[in-house]
KOLLUM-576410 format. One line per 5 residues: number of its first residue (from 0); their letters; for each residue x, y, z of C-alpha. Coordinates in steps of 0.1 Angstrom, whole numbers, plus 5000, padded with zeros to 4 digits. Layout:
BEGIN
NUM = A = X Y Z | ...
***
This chain:
BEGIN
0 = MKTAA = 5000 5000 5001 | 5014 5035 4990 | 5016 5063 5014 | 4990 5082 4994 | 4966 5054 4995
5 = VLAAV = 4971 5051 5032 | 4961 5088 5037 | 4933 5085 5015 | 4919 5057 5036 | 4922 5081 5066
10 = LVLSG = 4901 5108 5046 | 4874 5084 5040 | 4873 5073 5077 | 4872 5108 5089 | 4843 5116 5068
15 = CGAPG = 4818 5093 5085 | 4819 5099 5122 | 4812 5125 5148 | 4832 5158 5152 | 4868 5148 5160
20 = SFVDA = 4867 5116 5141 | 4894 5129 5118 | 4919 5128 5146 | 4907 5094 5156 | 4914 5082 5121
25 = LDALD = 4948 5098 5122 | 4956 5079 5155 | 4946 5046 5136 | 4971 5055 5109 | 4999 5046 5130
30 = AVVDT = 4988 5012 5131 | 4979 5009 5095 | 5013 5020 5082 | 5028 4988 5096 | 5013 4970 5067
35 = AGGDT = 5020 4995 5041 | 5052 4976 5029 | 5028 4948 5017 | 5057 4922 5017 | 5042 4894 4998
40 = AGVDT = 5073 4882 4981 | 5082 4846 4979 | 5084 4830 5013 | 5117 4817 5024 | 5109 4785 5043
45 = GEVGA = 5143 4770 5050 | 5158 4770 5083 | 5193 4785 5088 | 5207 4767 5118 | 5222 4785 5149
50 = AGVGT = 5216 4822 5150 | 5254 4830 5155 | 5265 4813 5123 | 5281 4837 5099 | 5278 4865 5123
55 = AAAGT = 5309 4886 5129 | 5298 4890 5165 | 5296 4853 5171 | 5321 4843 5198 | 5335 4879 5201
60 = ATAGS = 5305 4899 5212 | 5308 4917 5246 | 5286 4902 5273 | 5254 4924 5277 | 5258 4940 5242
65 = AAAAL = 5233 4942 5214 | 5257 4921 5193 | 5256 4893 5220 | 5218 4895 5222 | 5217 4890 5183
70 = TTLQV = 5236 4857 5186 | 5208 4844 5207 | 5180 4848 5183 | 5167 4820 5162 | 5173 4822 5124
75 = KGRAP = 5146 4808 5103 | 5127 4816 5071 | 5098 4840 5071 | 5064 4824 5076 | 5035 4830 5053
80 = KTGYE = 5016 4864 5060 | 4983 4843 5059 | 4958 4854 5085 | 4976 4886 5095 | 4952 4915 5104
85 = REEFG = 4961 4945 5127 | 4933 4932 5152 | 4954 4901 5159 | 4975 4923 5180 | 4945 4936 5201
90 = RRWAD = 4932 4970 5208 | 4951 5000 5191 | 4970 5020 5217 | 4955 5000 5247 | 4963 5013 5283
95 = IDRDG = 4984 4982 5292 | 4997 4998 5324 | 4963 5007 5335 | 4972 5043 5344 | 4944 5059 5326
100 = CDQRN = 4964 5070 5295 | 4968 5052 5262 | 5001 5040 5248 | 5000 5065 5218 | 4998 5095 5240
105 = QVLAR = 5023 5082 5264 | 5048 5076 5238 | 5042 5111 5222 | 5048 5126 5257 | 5078 5104 5264
110 = DMDRE = 5095 5113 5231 | 5086 5150 5225 | 5097 5181 5242 | 5077 5211 5254 | 5043 5192 5252
115 = TFKAG = 5010 5206 5261 | 4980 5185 5271 | 4942 5186 5267 | 4926 5201 5297 | 4908 5174 5319
120 = THDCI = 4928 5146 5307 | 4953 5145 5337 | 4981 5153 5313 | 4973 5124 5289 | 4961 5137 5256
125 = VLTGT = 4990 5155 5239 | 4979 5187 5218 | 5014 5201 5209 | 5050 5195 5213 | 5084 5193 5195
130 = LRDTY = 5099 5160 5183 | 5137 5156 5176 | 5132 5129 5152 | 5156 5099 5155 | 5148 5086 5120
135 = TGTTI = 5157 5117 5100 | 5176 5139 5125 | 5152 5168 5120 | 5130 5187 5144 | 5092 5186 5139
140 = SFTRG = 5066 5207 5154 | 5035 5187 5163 | 5000 5201 5167 | 4971 5176 5171 | 4944 5181 5144
145 = QGTSE = 4933 5178 5110 | 4962 5181 5084 | 4988 5181 5113 | 4986 5150 5134 | 5001 5128 5107
150 = KVQID = 5033 5147 5108 | 5042 5126 5139 | 5034 5089 5140 | 5041 5060 5165 | 5062 5034 5148
155 = HVVAL = 5062 4999 5158 | 5101 4992 5157 | 5095 4957 5149 | 5065 4960 5125 | 5035 4939 5136
160 = SDAWQ = 5032 4920 5103 | 5069 4913 5104 | 5063 4900 5140 | 5033 4879 5127 | 5056 4861 5101
165 = KGAQQ = 5085 4855 5126 | 5067 4838 5155 | 5039 4860 5168 | 5011 4841 5152 | 5020 4812 5176
170 = LDEAT = 5016 4835 5206 | 4985 4840 5227 | 4963 4871 5222 | 4973 4888 5253 | 5010 4885 5243
175 = RERIG = 5004 4899 5209 | 4985 4928 5224 | 5017 4935 5245 | 5038 4936 5214 | 5013 4960 5199
180 = NDPLN = 5015 4984 5228 | 5048 4977 5243 | 5069 5011 5250 | 5100 4991 5240 | 5085 4986 5205
185 = LIAVD = 5072 5020 5200 | 5088 5054 5192 | 5074 5086 5179 | 5088 5095 5145 | 5084 5115 5114
190 = GPTNA = 5053 5103 5097 | 5061 5102 5059 | 5094 5084 5069 | 5074 5059 5089 | 5051 5054 5060
195 = RKGDG = 5080 5046 5037 | 5092 5020 5062 | 5060 5001 5060 | 5065 4967 5075 | 5102 4964 5065
200 = DAATW = 5128 4946 5087 | 5164 4956 5089 | 5172 4938 5057 | 5150 4961 5036 | 5148 4993 5057
205 = LPPDA = 5169 5013 5080 | 5166 5048 5094 | 5180 5075 5069 | 5199 5091 5097 | 5229 5066 5100
210 = GYRCA = 5237 5079 5134 | 5206 5063 5149 | 5209 5028 5131 | 5229 5011 5161 | 5202 5021 5185
215 = YVARQ = 5174 5012 5161 | 5186 4977 5154 | 5195 4972 5191 | 5160 4979 5199 | 5147 4955 5174
220 = VAVKS = 5169 4929 5188 | 5155 4935 5223 | 5119 4932 5211 | 5125 4901 5193 | 5144 4886 5221
225 = KYQLW = 5118 4896 5247 | 5089 4879 5227 | 5110 4851 5213 | 5106 4861 5178 | 5131 4850 5150
230 = VTAAE = 5151 4867 5124 | 5157 4858 5088 | 5193 4852 5077 | 5192 4883 5055 | 5178 4903 5086
235 = RDAID = 5204 4888 5110 | 5232 4898 5085 | 5218 4933 5082 | 5216 4940 5119 | 5251 4924 5124
240 = RVLRG = 5267 4949 5097 | 5252 4978 5117 | 5264 4965 5150 | 5300 4960 5135 | 5301 4998 5137
245 = CPDRA = 5294 5000 5174 | 5304 4964 5187 | 5301 4976 5225 | 5266 4988 5220 | 5246 4978 5251
250 = ATTEA = 5216 4958 5247 | 5184 4979 5249 | 5166 4973 5283 | 5131 4977 5297 | 5145 5007 5316
255 = DATQP = 5154 5023 5282 | 5118 5020 5271 | 5108 5047 5296 | 5134 5072 5282 | 5129 5094 5252
260 = AITLR = 5141 5076 5220 | 5166 5106 5213 | 5185 5098 5244 | 5194 5062 5231 | 5212 5074 5200
***
């Protein structure tokens, strides 16, 4: 699905609801772009043996590093995308920590500076803010509303359809909902760049700002490790090439998920 088609779908959705439904549709856009890549290429079904085979980090990675964590991931072929729907990962932007604020707004507040909030929402619904975008290295002014909300989207670092094809379809519904709403797997980013990523993995897409790539793939490895998802051989090799440039990069942790993404560069 191309970016224009995704935005057109949002416009259609926004025309058939109560006032404010345009913004609700834009909130849903963050989830839609995970499937924008539409990866329906031939499925690689061959298993590739132990994760460390062919990896420069194997046997030499520093304990506790992202490179060491990469060697623990299973390497297998991509499973068919059959049966994938966004709804397989539960409610969009659920309040998984039960604090009264949904994950989308929590990530916006975590990753942006100088944010303001809608009155009466206990500092939950973000109205404005400034994002120092990790994917492009640019600064983006965010204003919630028609024609502006889409400038900042919430990316699933491990795209949900990618997760589906690499083990998530074997998980229970509650675990898949956590993948879809886990702060470890969510960052606020430039909207158009997120749409271009689609559902790509590290073998097909990396952030344009090369200075963020180490942090980006380290976060992907952490998510896949946490939920026991696998990588393809091409994906493993792509991540390994990035981590060779930062061999001592620490593995991303749960504590890191509470910090603004920009601090983890």
